[in-house]
C-alpha positions as CSV (number, residue, x, y, z in Angstrom):
1,M,1.9,-5.8,9.0
2,S,4.3,-4.3,6.4
3,K,4.4,-0.6,5.7
4,I,3.6,-0.1,2.0
5,I,5.0,2.9,0.2
6,Y,4.3,3.8,-3.4
7,L,7.1,5.5,-5.3
8,D,6.9,7.3,-8.7
9,N,9.7,8.7,-10.7
10,E,10.2,11.8,-8.5
11,Y,12.4,10.2,-6.0
12,I,12.6,11.8,-2.6
13,N,14.7,11.2,0.4
14,R,13.0,8.4,2.4
15,D,13.4,7.9,6.1
16,E,12.0,4.5,7.1
17,G,15.1,3.7,9.1
18,D,18.3,1.7,8.6
19,L,17.1,0.0,5.4
20,I,18.1,-3.5,4.3
21,V,17.0,-3.5,0.7
22,V,16.2,-6.7,-1.3
23,L,16.2,-6.2,-5.1
24,G,14.9,-8.6,-7.7
25,N,12.1,-9.6,-10.0
26,F,9.8,-11.5,-7.8
27,D,7.1,-13.0,-9.9
28,G,6.6,-16.2,-7.9
29,F,8.7,-16.5,-4.8
30,H,10.8,-19.5,-5.5
31,V,13.6,-21.2,-3.6
32,G,16.2,-18.8,-5.0
33,H,14.3,-15.7,-4.0
34,M,13.9,-17.1,-0.5
35,S,17.6,-17.1,0.0
36,L,17.7,-13.3,-0.5
37,F,15.0,-12.7,2.1
38,E,16.6,-15.1,4.6
39,E,19.8,-13.1,4.2
40,A,17.9,-9.8,4.8
41,L,16.3,-11.2,7.9
42,K,19.7,-12.4,9.2
43,I,21.1,-8.9,8.7
44,K,18.2,-7.5,10.6
45,E,19.0,-9.7,13.5
46,E,22.6,-8.6,13.5
47,T,22.0,-4.8,13.0
48,G,18.5,-4.1,14.1
49,G,17.8,-2.6,10.7
50,V,14.5,-2.5,8.7
51,T,14.0,-5.1,6.0
52,S,12.5,-3.8,2.7
53,A,11.8,-5.0,-0.8
54,V,11.6,-2.9,-4.0
55,I,8.9,-4.3,-6.3
56,F,7.1,-2.9,-9.4
57,D,3.4,-2.5,-10.3
58,A,3.9,-3.9,-13.8
59,S,6.3,-6.0,-15.9
60,P,8.8,-4.3,-18.2
61,A,7.3,-6.3,-21.1
62,Q,3.9,-4.7,-20.5
63,I,5.4,-1.2,-20.8
64,L,7.9,-1.8,-23.6
65,H,5.9,-4.2,-25.8
66,H,2.3,-3.6,-24.6
67,K,2.0,-7.3,-23.8
68,S,-0.8,-8.7,-21.7
69,L,1.0,-11.0,-19.3
70,R,0.0,-13.6,-16.8
71,Y,1.7,-13.8,-13.4
72,I,2.5,-16.5,-10.9
73,T,2.3,-13.8,-8.2
74,P,0.3,-10.7,-9.2
75,L,1.0,-7.5,-7.3
76,N,-1.5,-8.0,-4.4
77,D,-0.4,-11.5,-3.9
78,K,3.2,-10.4,-4.0
79,V,2.6,-7.9,-1.2
80,G,0.8,-10.6,0.8
81,R,3.7,-13.0,0.5
82,L,6.2,-10.4,1.6
83,E,4.1,-9.6,4.6
84,Q,3.9,-13.3,5.5
85,M,7.7,-13.4,5.3
86,G,8.0,-10.5,7.8
87,I,9.3,-7.8,5.5
88,D,9.0,-4.5,7.2
89,V,8.7,-2.1,4.3
90,I,7.5,-2.7,0.7
91,Y,8.3,-0.1,-1.9
92,I,6.0,-0.3,-4.9
93,V,7.6,1.5,-7.8
94,H,5.3,2.7,-10.6
95,M,6.6,1.2,-13.8
96,T,6.8,3.6,-16.6
97,L,8.8,3.9,-19.8
98,E,10.8,6.8,-18.2
99,F,11.8,4.5,-15.4
100,L,12.8,1.7,-17.7
101,K,15.0,4.1,-19.8
102,Q,16.9,5.5,-16.8
103,T,20.6,4.8,-16.9
104,K,22.3,2.5,-14.4
105,D,23.8,5.5,-12.7
106,E,20.3,7.1,-12.2
107,F,19.1,3.9,-10.6
108,L,22.2,3.8,-8.3
109,D,21.4,7.4,-7.3
110,F,17.9,6.4,-6.4
111,L,19.1,3.6,-4.2
112,N,21.9,5.6,-2.6
113,Y,20.2,9.0,-2.1
114,S,16.5,8.1,-1.8
115,L,16.8,4.9,0.3
116,H,20.3,5.2,1.6
117,P,20.4,1.6,2.7
118,I,22.8,0.1,5.3
119,A,22.7,-3.2,3.3
120,I,21.5,-4.4,-0.2
121,V,20.8,-8.0,-1.0
122,V,20.7,-9.3,-4.6
123,G,21.3,-12.5,-6.6
124,E,24.5,-12.8,-8.5
125,D,22.7,-12.4,-11.8
126,Y,20.8,-9.2,-10.9
127,S,20.8,-6.4,-13.5
128,F,19.2,-3.0,-13.7
129,G,18.9,0.2,-15.8
130,D,18.3,0.7,-19.5
131,K,18.8,-2.5,-21.4
132,A,19.9,-4.2,-18.2
133,E,23.3,-2.4,-18.5
134,G,23.8,-2.3,-14.7
135,K,25.4,-5.3,-13.1
136,V,26.3,-6.5,-9.6
137,A,29.8,-5.0,-10.1
138,D,28.2,-1.6,-10.5
139,L,26.4,-2.0,-7.2
140,K,29.6,-3.1,-5.6
141,S,31.4,0.0,-6.8
142,V,29.0,2.2,-5.0
143,F,27.9,0.2,-1.9
144,G,31.1,-1.9,-1.3
145,D,30.8,-4.3,1.6
146,T,27.2,-3.3,2.4
147,L,26.3,-5.3,-0.8
148,H,25.4,-8.9,-0.1
149,V,25.5,-11.0,-3.3
150,M,23.8,-14.4,-3.0
151,T,24.9,-17.4,-5.1
152,L,22.3,-18.8,-7.4
153,I,20.6,-21.8,-6.0
154,R,20.2,-24.6,-8.5
155,N,18.1,-27.8,-8.6
156,E,19.4,-31.3,-8.8
157,N,19.9,-30.9,-12.5
158,G,22.1,-27.9,-12.1
159,E,19.5,-25.5,-13.4
160,K,18.8,-22.3,-11.6
161,Y,15.3,-21.7,-10.3
162,S,13.4,-19.3,-12.5
163,T,10.0,-17.9,-13.0
164,Q,10.0,-19.1,-16.7
165,A,10.7,-22.7,-15.6
166,I,7.9,-22.7,-13.0
167,V,5.4,-21.3,-15.6
168,K,6.4,-24.2,-17.9
169,L,5.8,-26.7,-15.1
170,L,2.4,-25.2,-14.3
171,E,1.3,-25.2,-18.0
172,E,2.4,-28.9,-18.2
173,G,0.3,-29.8,-15.2
174,K,3.4,-30.7,-13.2
175,I,2.0,-29.0,-10.1
176,E,4.0,-30.9,-7.5
177,E,7.3,-30.1,-9.2
178,A,6.2,-26.4,-9.5
179,N,5.3,-26.3,-5.8
180,K,8.8,-27.7,-4.9
181,C,10.3,-24.7,-6.7
182,L,8.0,-22.3,-4.9
183,I,8.0,-21.6,-1.2
184,Y,4.2,-22.2,-1.1
185,P,1.6,-24.2,-3.1
186,Y,0.7,-22.4,-6.3
187,A,-2.5,-20.5,-5.7
188,V,-5.0,-18.1,-7.4
189,V,-7.5,-15.7,-5.8
190,G,-10.9,-15.0,-7.2
191,K,-14.5,-14.1,-6.5
192,V,-17.1,-16.8,-6.4
193,I,-19.7,-16.2,-9.0
194,A,-22.9,-18.0,-10.1
195,G,-22.5,-20.8,-12.6
196,R,-25.0,-23.1,-14.2
197,Q,-25.3,-25.1,-11.0
198,N,-25.0,-28.4,-12.8
199,G,-22.8,-29.7,-10.0
200,R,-25.5,-29.0,-7.4
201,T,-27.9,-31.3,-9.3
202,I,-25.6,-34.3,-8.8
203,G,-24.6,-33.5,-5.2
204,F,-21.3,-31.7,-5.9
205,P,-21.9,-27.9,-5.8
206,T,-18.9,-26.0,-6.9
207,A,-17.5,-22.6,-6.4
208,N,-16.9,-21.0,-9.8
209,L,-14.1,-18.5,-9.8
210,E,-13.8,-15.1,-11.4
211,L,-10.0,-14.5,-11.1
212,A,-8.9,-11.4,-9.3
213,A,-5.9,-10.9,-11.5
214,D,-4.1,-12.2,-14.6
215,Y,-2.7,-15.5,-13.2
216,V,-0.8,-18.2,-15.0
217,I,-3.5,-20.9,-15.6
218,P,-2.2,-24.4,-14.9
219,K,-2.9,-27.2,-17.4
220,R,-6.5,-28.1,-18.0
221,G,-7.6,-31.0,-15.8
222,V,-8.6,-32.1,-12.3
223,Y,-6.5,-31.3,-9.2
224,T,-6.5,-31.9,-5.5
225,G,-6.1,-28.8,-3.5
226,E,-7.3,-26.5,-0.8
227,V,-9.7,-23.5,-0.7
228,A,-9.2,-20.8,1.9
229,L,-12.1,-18.6,2.8
230,E,-12.1,-15.0,3.9
231,N,-12.5,-16.0,7.5
232,G,-9.4,-18.2,7.4
233,D,-11.2,-21.5,7.2
234,V,-9.5,-24.0,4.8
235,Y,-11.3,-26.9,3.0
236,P,-9.8,-29.8,1.1
237,S,-11.0,-29.6,-2.4
238,I,-11.2,-31.0,-5.9
239,I,-10.5,-28.4,-8.5
240,N,-11.3,-28.5,-12.2
241,I,-9.8,-26.3,-14.9
242,G,-11.4,-26.5,-18.2
243,T,-14.7,-26.3,-20.1
244,N,-16.7,-29.0,-18.3
245,P,-17.6,-30.7,-21.6
246,T,-20.1,-33.1,-20.0
247,V,-22.4,-30.2,-19.1
248,N,-21.2,-27.3,-21.3
249,D,-21.1,-26.8,-25.0
250,D,-18.8,-23.7,-25.1
251,N,-15.0,-23.4,-25.0
252,N,-14.7,-21.0,-22.1
253,I,-12.1,-22.1,-19.6
254,R,-13.4,-22.1,-16.0
255,I,-11.8,-22.8,-12.6
256,E,-14.2,-24.3,-10.1
257,A,-13.7,-26.1,-6.9
258,Y,-15.7,-28.6,-4.8
259,L,-15.0,-27.8,-1.1
260,D,-15.3,-31.1,0.8
261,G,-17.3,-30.5,4.0
262,Y,-18.5,-27.0,3.2
263,D,-22.2,-26.1,3.4
264,G,-22.9,-22.5,2.7
265,N,-23.1,-19.7,0.2
266,L,-19.9,-18.2,-1.1
267,Y,-21.3,-16.0,-3.9
268,E,-19.5,-12.7,-4.2
269,H,-16.9,-13.7,-1.6
270,Y,-13.2,-14.1,-2.4
271,V,-11.4,-17.3,-1.9
272,Q,-7.8,-18.6,-2.4
273,V,-7.5,-21.8,-4.4
274,S,-4.3,-23.8,-3.9
275,F,-3.2,-26.6,-6.2
276,L,-1.5,-29.6,-4.7
277,T,-1.6,-32.6,-7.1
278,Y,-2.7,-33.3,-10.7
279,I,-5.2,-36.1,-10.8
280,R,-6.3,-36.6,-14.4
281,D,-7.2,-34.9,-17.6
282,E,-10.6,-33.4,-18.1
283,R,-12.9,-35.5,-20.2
284,K,-16.5,-35.7,-21.5
285,F,-18.6,-38.4,-19.7
286,A,-21.4,-40.2,-21.4
287,S,-23.9,-39.2,-18.7
288,L,-24.2,-37.1,-15.5
289,D,-24.3,-40.3,-13.6
290,D,-20.9,-41.3,-14.9
291,L,-19.6,-37.9,-14.0
292,K,-21.0,-38.3,-10.5
293,K,-19.3,-41.6,-10.1
294,Q,-15.9,-40.2,-11.1
295,L,-16.3,-37.2,-8.8
296,E,-17.1,-39.6,-5.9
297,S,-13.9,-41.4,-6.7
298,D,-11.9,-38.1,-7.0
299,I,-13.1,-36.8,-3.7
300,Q,-11.7,-39.7,-1.8
301,L,-8.2,-38.4,-2.6
302,V,-8.7,-35.4,-0.3
303,R,-10.5,-37.2,2.6
């Protein structure tokens, strides 16, 4: 279990041990990010140090432009992923305008005098400080050989892995390509709430999700996937994102999943829904019987 420490703008001298600090913007842990954490874990083996990551509780765009954003990995999920990777300490910095406006030298002082790391790991395109004025060269000037700069990892087309590219793939329904970029299948977490129970009337009861955070919503349509319950059980599933036009006459986008083999009540429980493949577009069927036949066909894909 990682140690989670919240930091505000009043930086104080920390003493979590010989820190190996990973820096970056980790919305979605993609292949490029993984190389940073692999390097940090390698340094830990060599030095006996303490791995750590500095993350933020909000996006700069939210603070600067008051934008409502959707995330591949909201804060709670980000913490969970870091814990799964075995990161010892997670620093969560409270994002404020004051923090964003600090100079590169002020940020360097924070790293040097608050965290006093024995090693820092960044990607070669890392930047920091007001208007991203701080560059890797500035880190090098302060931390010297304790700075580990990782070369950007690129895909077969020579393009660097990026959050923006993954968001585009998700919104286009290219879930398999998105998952190849990530180090895990794309997933959302939500609470199961009562729906209209139309699925139950045709033998396919579904778990209707109220999302726990502002996730990036993949393209509307039908997916294969998995649903993990609070007790750790995982069920192969068919997931629908859309309005369910056969049985609904509104335009509200819903996420619901049919858990193959599950027989129970999930209301008010939290589940994690992972997307594996895109099957087809959502469409309106002429009758509930036609919808049932299609669902019977769809479910064979996860059996």
